[in-house]
C-alpha positions in Angstrom: 113.5 80.9 99.7 110.7 80.2 102.2 110.0 83.0 104.6 106.8 81.6 106.1 105.9 78.0 105.9 102.3 77.5 107.2 99.3 75.8 105.7 97.6 77.6 102.7 94.0 78.0 101.6 94.6 80.4 98.8 98.0 80.7 97.1 98.5 84.1 95.3 101.2 84.3 92.7 102.8 87.7 92.4 105.0 88.4 89.5 107.3 91.3 90.4 104.7 93.0 92.7 103.7 92.2 96.3 105.3 92.6 98.8 108.3 94.3 97.3 106.7 96.8 94.9 104.0 99.3 95.6 101.3 99.8 93.0 97.8 98.8 92.0 98.2 95.0 92.0 100.1 95.0 95.2 97.5 97.2 96.9 94.8 94.8 95.6 96.7 91.8 97.1 97.2 93.5 100.4 93.6 94.5 100.6 92.4 91.0 99.7 94.5 89.3 102.4 93.7 91.8 105.1 90.0 91.9 104.2 89.5 88.1 104.4 91.2 87.2 107.7 89.3 83.8 107.9 91.4 82.4 105.0 95.1 81.4 105.2 96.8 83.1 102.3 100.2 82.2 100.7 102.3 84.3 98.3 104.8 83.1 95.7 106.8 86.2 94.8 108.4 85.8 91.3 111.0 88.5 90.9 113.5 89.2 88.1 116.8 89.4 90.0 117.4 89.6 93.7 119.4 92.8 93.2 116.3 94.5 91.7 114.5 94.7 95.0 115.1 96.3 98.4 113.1 95.7 101.5 109.5 94.6 101.6 107.1 97.6 101.1 104.2 96.1 103.0 103.8 94.7 106.5 103.0 91.0 106.2 99.4 90.3 107.6 99.0 87.6 110.2 96.9 85.4 107.9 99.7 85.4 105.3 100.9 82.0 106.5 103.2 81.1 103.6 105.7 83.2 101.6 108.0 81.7 99.0 110.4 84.0 97.2 112.2 83.2 94.0 113.8 84.9 91.0 113.4 84.2 87.3 117.0 85.1 86.3 119.3 83.4 88.8 122.7 82.9 87.2 124.0 80.8 90.1 121.4 78.1 89.4 122.1 77.7 85.7 123.7 74.3 85.2 127.5 74.4 84.3 128.2 74.4 80.6 128.7 70.9 79.3 128.4 69.6 75.7 125.5 67.2 75.2 125.1 65.1 72.1 122.1 65.2 69.8 118.9 64.3 71.6 116.5 61.9 69.8 113.5 63.5 71.4 114.4 67.1 70.5 111.7 67.2 67.9 109.2 67.5 70.8 111.0 70.7 71.9 110.9 71.9 68.3 107.1 71.3 68.2 106.8 73.3 71.4 108.7 76.3 70.0 106.7 76.2 66.8 103.5 76.2 68.9 104.7 79.2 70.9 105.4 81.0 67.6 102.0 80.2 66.1 98.4 81.5 66.5 97.1 78.1 67.4 95.0 77.7 70.6 95.3 73.9 70.5 97.8 73.5 73.4 100.1 70.4 73.2 99.4 68.2 76.1 103.1 67.9 77.1 103.2 71.7 77.6 101.0 71.1 80.7 103.1 68.4 82.4 106.0 69.0 84.8 107.6 65.7 83.8 108.1 67.1 80.3 110.3 70.0 81.6 112.0 68.0 84.4 113.1 65.1 82.2 112.3 65.1 78.4 113.0 68.7 77.8 115.4 69.6 80.6 117.2 72.9 81.0 120.5 71.3 80.3 119.2 69.9 76.9 117.9 73.4 76.0 121.1 75.1 77.0 123.9 72.8 75.9 122.7 70.0 73.5 124.0 70.0 69.9 120.3 69.6 68.8 119.4 72.9 70.5 122.4 74.7 68.9 121.5 73.4 65.5 117.8 74.4 65.9 118.7 77.9 67.0 120.9 78.3 64.0 118.2 77.0 61.7 115.6 79.4 63.0 118.0 82.3 62.8 118.8 81.6 59.1 115.1 81.3 58.4 113.8 84.3 60.2 116.4 86.8 61.6 119.2 87.3 59.2 118.7 91.1 59.6 119.9 90.8 63.2 123.4 89.8 64.5 123.3 86.1 65.5 124.5 86.8 69.0 121.5 89.1 69.7 119.1 86.4 68.4 120.8 83.6 70.4 120.6 85.5 73.7 117.0 86.6 73.0 116.0 82.9 72.7 118.0 82.0 75.8 116.6 84.8 78.0 113.1 84.2 76.8 112.9 80.5 77.6 115.3 79.9 80.5 112.8 81.3 83.1 110.3 78.6 82.1 112.5 76.1 84.0 112.8 78.4 86.9 109.0 78.4 87.1 108.9 74.6 86.8 111.3 74.4 89.7 109.0 76.5 91.8 106.0 74.3 90.8 108.1 71.3 91.9 108.7 72.7 95.4 106.0 75.1 96.4 103.4 74.1 99.0 100.3 72.8 97.4 97.2 75.0 98.3 93.5 74.4 98.2 93.1 77.2 95.6 95.6 78.9 93.3 94.9 82.6 92.4 97.1 84.7 90.0 96.6 88.4 89.2 98.1 88.0 85.7 99.0 85.6 82.9 102.7 85.7 82.0 105.1 83.6 84.2 102.8 83.9 87.2 99.8 82.6 85.2 102.0 79.8 83.8 103.1 78.7 87.3 99.5 78.7 88.4 98.5 76.6 85.3 101.3 74.1 86.0 100.3 73.6 89.7 96.7 73.3 88.6 97.3 70.8 85.8 99.7 68.6 87.7 98.2 68.6 91.2 94.5 69.0 90.3 94.0 72.3 92.2 91.4 74.9 91.2 92.9 78.0 89.6 91.5 81.5 89.6 92.9 84.2 87.3 92.1 87.9 87.9 93.7 89.9 85.2 94.2 93.5 86.2 95.5 94.7 82.9 95.7 92.5 79.8 99.2 91.2 80.3 99.9 90.3 76.7 99.0 93.8 75.5 101.2 95.4 78.2 104.1 93.3 77.3 103.6 94.2 73.6 103.8 97.9 74.6 107.0 97.0 76.5 108.5 95.3 73.4 107.6 98.2 71.1 109.4 100.6 73.5 112.3 98.2 74.4 115.7 99.7 73.6 117.5 96.4 74.5 115.9 94.7 71.5 117.7 96.2 68.5 115.6 97.0 65.4 117.9 95.6 62.8 115.3 95.6 60.0 115.5 95.6 56.3 114.3 98.6 54.3 111.3 96.6 53.2 110.4 95.8 56.8 110.8 99.5 57.8 108.5 100.7 55.0 105.8 98.2 56.1 106.2 99.1 59.8 106.9 95.4 60.5 108.4 94.5 63.9 111.8 92.9 63.9 111.7 89.1 64.4 113.1 89.2 67.9 110.2 91.5 69.1 107.6 89.3 67.3 109.1 86.3 69.0 108.8 87.8 72.5 105.2 88.9 71.8 104.2 85.4 70.5 105.9 83.8 73.6 103.8 85.9 76.0 100.7 85.1 74.0 101.5 81.4 74.4 101.9 81.8 78.2 98.5 83.5 78.1 96.9 80.6 76.2 98.2 78.1 78.7 96.9 80.2 81.6 93.4 80.6 80.1 93.2 76.9 79.5 93.8 76.1 83.2 91.9 79.0 84.8 88.3 78.8 85.8 87.0 81.4 86.5 88.8 84.0 84.4 88.1 87.4 86.0 88.5 90.9 84.6 88.0 94.2 86.3 85.5 95.6 83.7 83.5 94.5 80.8 85.8 95.8 78.1 88.7 93.7 79.5 86.5 90.6 79.6 85.9 91.0 75.8 89.6 91.4 75.1 90.4 88.2 77.1 88.0 86.3 74.9 89.8 87.6 71.8 93.1 86.3 73.3 91.6 82.8 73.8 89.7 82.8 77.1 86.5 80.7 76.9 83.6 83.1 77.3 81.6 80.9 79.6 84.5 81.0 82.1 84.8 84.8 82.2 83.3 87.1 84.7 83.8 90.7 86.1 84.7 91.7 89.6 85.6 95.4 89.9 88.1 96.8 92.4 86.8 98.4 95.5 88.1 100.9 98.0 87.5 101.9 101.6 85.1 104.7 100.9 84.5 105.5 104.6 88.1 106.1 105.3 88.7 108.2 102.2 85.5 110.3 102.9 87.3 111.7 105.9 89.8 113.6 103.7 87.2 115.4 101.5 87.6 119.2 101.5 85.2 121.9 100.6 87.8 124.2 99.0 89.4 123.3 95.6 93.2 123.3 95.8 94.9 124.3 92.5 96.8 121.1 92.4 96.6 118.4 89.8 98.0 115.1 91.1 99.2 112.1 89.1 99.7 109.0 91.3 101.8 106.4 89.5 105.2 105.0 88.8 107.5 107.2 86.8 107.7 104.8 83.8 106.9 105.1 80.1 103.6 103.2 80.2 102.3 106.0 82.5 103.4 108.6 79.9 104.5 111.1 82.5 106.0 113.3 79.8 102.6 114.1 78.3 101.4 115.2 81.7 104.4 117.5 82.1 103.8 119.0 78.7 100.1 119.5 79.6 101.1 121.3 82.8 103.1 123.8 80.8 99.9 124.8 78.9 97.7 124.7 82.0 100.1 126.7 84.3 100.4 129.4 81.6 96.6 129.7 81.8 96.0 129.3 85.5 98.0 131.3 88.0 99.3 129.4 91.0 98.5 125.9 89.5 100.8 123.0 90.4 101.2 119.5 89.1 102.3 116.7 91.5 103.8 113.5 90.4 103.4 111.0 93.2 105.2 107.7 92.7 108.5 105.9 92.8 111.2 106.8 90.2 113.6 103.8 90.7 112.0 101.4 88.3 113.2 103.2 85.1 115.8 105.7 86.3 116.7 106.9 82.8 113.1 107.7 82.0 112.7 109.5 85.3 115.7 111.6 84.6 114.3 112.5 81.2 111.1 113.6 82.9 113.0 115.9 85.3 115.0 117.4 82.4 111.7 118.0 80.4 110.1 119.8 83.3 113.2 122.0 83.8 113.4 122.7 80.1 109.8 123.9 80.0 110.4 126.2 82.9 108.2 124.3 85.4 110.5 124.4 88.4 108.2 124.8 91.4 105.2 124.2 89.2 105.7 120.4 88.6 106.9 118.6 91.7 108.2 115.0 91.9 107.2 113.8 95.3 108.1 110.1 95.2 105.9 107.7 97.2 103.5 109.4 99.5 100.6 108.5 101.8 97.5 109.1 99.7 95.6 110.1 102.8 97.9 113.1 103.0 98.1 113.8 99.3 94.3 113.7 98.4 93.2 116.6 100.7 95.8 118.8 99.0 94.7 117.9 95.5 92.0 119.4 93.3 92.1 117.0 90.4 93.4 113.5 90.0 94.8 112.6 86.6 96.2 109.7 84.6 98.1 110.2 81.3 98.8 106.4 80.8 98.9 104.6 77.5 97.7 101.4 79.2 95.7 100.6 82.4 93.3 98.0 83.8 91.0 99.4 86.4 93.2 102.0 88.2 92.7 101.9 92.0 93.9 105.5 92.2 90.9 106.8 90.2 88.3 105.2 92.5 90.3 106.2 95.6 90.3 109.8 94.2 86.5 109.6 93.7 86.1 108.5 97.3 88.2 111.5 98.4 85.9 113.8 96.3 88.3 114.4 93.4 87.1 114.5 89.8 89.5 112.8 87.4 91.0 113.6 84.0 92.3 110.4 82.4 93.3 109.1 79.0 91.0 106.7 77.3 92.6 103.5 78.5 91.4 100.4 80.4 88.2 101.2 82.4 88.8 104.9 82.7 85.8 105.8 80.4 83.5 103.5 82.4 84.8 105.0 85.7 84.4 108.6 84.6 81.3 108.5 82.4 79.6 105.3 83.7 79.5 101.8 82.3 75.9 100.5 82.6 72.8 102.6 81.8 72.1 103.0 85.6 75.8 104.1 86.1 75.7 106.7 83.3 72.7 108.4 84.9 74.9 109.4 87.7 76.7 111.8 85.4 80.3 112.7 84.5 83.0 112.4 87.2 85.6 114.2 85.1 86.9 114.1 81.6 88.4 111.4 79.3 90.9 112.5 76.7 92.9 110.8 73.9 96.3 109.2 74.6 99.4 111.3 74.1 97.6 114.6 73.7 98.9 117.2 76.2 96.6 119.9 74.7 93.5 117.9 75.4 94.7 117.1 78.9 95.4 120.8 79.7 92.1 121.9 78.3 90.3 119.5 80.6 92.2 120.8 83.6 91.4 124.4 82.7 87.7 123.6 82.2 87.4 122.0 85.6 89.2 124.8 87.4 87.4 127.6 85.5 83.9 126.4 86.1 83.1 125.7 89.7 79.5 124.5 89.0 80.9 121.9 86.5 83.6 120.9 89.0 81.1 120.4 91.8 78.8 118.3 89.5 81.8 116.1 88.6 82.7 115.8 92.3 79.2 114.8 93.2 79.1 112.1 90.5 82.5 110.8 91.5 81.4 110.3 95.1 78.0 108.7 94.2 79.6 106.3 91.6 82.2 105.0 94.0 79.8 104.6 96.9 77.3 102.7 94.6 79.6 100.4 92.6 83.1 100.3 93.9 83.2 99.8 97.7 85.6 97.6 99.6 82.7 95.6 100.9 81.3 94.7 97.5 84.8 93.7 96.3 85.6 91.5 99.4 82.2 89.9 99.5 82.6 88.9 95.8 85.8 87.1 96.5 84.7 85.6 99.8 81.7 84.1 98.0 83.8 82.8 95.1 86.4 81.2 97.4 83.7 79.4 99.4 81.9 78.2 96.3 85.1 76.6 95.0 86.1 75.1 98.3 82.7 73.5 98.7 82.7 71.8 95.3 
């Protein structure tokens, strides 16, 4: 569906984020578009299903001249079932599946061409040909006998069908001067297809390492049944269906890295991880996030409210349960202390309900508050500490926003949190600690860090001062926007 249909300089591909979902990537996109009004931006929104989204969460900027909305799981666009005889060219599809299941970085050329998916390996062939049916059976017998065949069959279907949805978007989307994706996955694959087939430059900015995040999702997925043998369980081996999904997302990542230049990360540690996943080192670079330090400076307060605020979606990857457990320890030690969970609860309603039940069972009624989405300009002045208990992050915008508002941070050792809190470069480290980094999934460590900051005002003020100096030195909106402005101009002038 085309909502706006103007010309495009830079086409941003948003997988399940902007403009329908609030969060770090969406905020980054909105800041980028608004901050560079001299460029005409386009958005391709790739959602899951239309029913998963409500109204847009962001006002569309005037220089967002093109908006194309599509969904990866559209039942009404699956071709009607019809038997197709064996396909003499099906061996090419088999080779493709083998490549997606392997560790090889030598990408088959036909993976890159739209003609391959439109004609030689059509969706109808994949869904309904006798060759496809026989191949799925063969792979099941070789690899997945511990699982019911019906589970394996639908795992293969659900994994691969969105590829043709992405191909259809690539066939019809307006061709920009530059393609820019904030992740690998389906978004990165779409960017790669447009780049390969229409000779457009392609920029990748990975906010988190998509493959690692999907691996975490697969490990926690309840819809993928762990029908493993006793031998597999003893070894801790993943069931084949989960391995297959992980390899598939690794394959999408390889295609994206092959097409993208430059490949941008938000901090040095992520850049090194990208290289281990197949990115060419000479294409990689780092551009950190930036925030409006002047605006956030206006909400700084001299007093220290006894409030610990976690800003994030109530989902397993944010590990809200560990924060709740930490608040039980901390509130027992500090009278009047509160913990605020600020973020939407509709993405994983079952997990959100479990978090509410846990807080109630620990007697934290009135001490841990679920506030839903809020304006951070109103939340920050009422907070004393910003916290993250996540098991995976990239460079969290909320941390540097908190720094600009004068809030020390207690965060788990994920993504760039250690660099943000303790400093990355030698020059940065000389600024000092802006809070405390703790290990993942350890509520006692989290609570002890909270208690330390609230019990020692001199230490708190030193962390506060370091937080403000670090963000004003390295993470301003101006530095961020100037970096992308220069990059876009360099590419357009080639």
